[in-house]
N, C-alpha and C positions, 0 to 999 in steps of 0.2 A: 836342328830345329825339329820339334815334334810335329808329325803330320796328324791333324785332327780327323776324326771320323766324320765323313761327309754325309749329310742327310738331305734328300730331296723331300720337301714338304709341299704337297699339292693341296691347297685349301682356299676356297673362294671367299670365306668370311675373313675380311681384312683384319678385324679386331682380334679374332681368335688366332689367325696366323701370326700376328705380331706378338701376342702373348706367348704362343708356343715357341716362336723363334727366339725370343728373349730368354725363356726358361732353358731351352736346349743349348743356347750359346753359353749361358751361365754354367751349364753342366759340362762345358768343354767341347761341344760339337760345332762343326761348321755347317751352317744351314743355308740352303738356297730355297726360296719360296717361289712357287708358281700359283697364280690365282685362277687358272682354268686348265682343263685337261690337255688341250692342244699344246699350250706352252710347257706343261709338265713333260710331255713326250719330247718336244723340241729340246728342252733343257737336258733331259736324260740322254738324248742322242749326242749332245755336245760335250758332256762332262761325265766324270766318273763319280759314282756314289757308292756308299757302303750299305745304305738302307733307304727305303722309300716309305714315306708316310702319306697315305692317300685318302682324301675325302672321297665319297662316292658321288654325291650330287654336286657336280660342277658344270659351269658353262662349257660349250663346244664339244667336249668329250667327257664322259663320266669316268669315275675311278676304275670301273670294271674294264673299260676300253684301255685306259692307261696301263693297268696291270697286265692286260694281254700283250700290249706292245713291249713292256719291260720283259715279260717272260719269253718273248720271241728272241730277245737278245741275251738273256741270262736266266738260268733256272736256279741260281744260287743266291742272288741278292735278296735279302729279306724284304718283304712287302707287308706293311701293317696298315690295314684299313681303320680309319677313324670316322665314324658316321652316325648320323641320327637314325639311319635305317637299321632298326634293331629286330625286325621280324626274322624268324628262323630261316626263311627262304632267302633273305638278303645275305645273312651270314654264310649260308651254304653256298650261294652263288659266289660270294667273295672267296671262300676257300677253293672252290672249283676253278676260279679264275686265276688262282696262283698265290693268294694271300697266305702268309705264315701265321698271322693273327689278326684279330678284329676287336677294336675297342669301341663300345657304344658311347655316344655323346649324351649328356655331359660326362666328363671323365676327370680323374685326378691326375695332375701333372706328375706326382710321385709314381703312380701306376704306369703312366706312359714311359717315364724314364727307366723304370725297372723292366718293362717289356722290351724296350730298345736294347738294354744291356743283355737280356736273355737271348734275343734274336741275333745279336752280334757275337 
């Protein structure tokens, strides 16, 4: 049995997270969705993931805090921020927090899939 690449998707917009989950699963990935930063941290602590896709503006803990927690446990797992925060200082903060890449919303699913491939 083939083991699928596991993705942690932290996104508080339920409609967007469902669309992304569906597209990622169609592409052959196993996707676990968290709708807030704290549950993303808890989920990351309990399961093994190959890549993390993080929104920045989420309830309880923002994506920057989630990325810091992930980086405390692993400096190799790819982190990709997907956010409406597109100012240069937001992107720089994302990279300094440990992100490997940053996609501004709105984005193309094709671009997302290609970036995931590159990061993996």
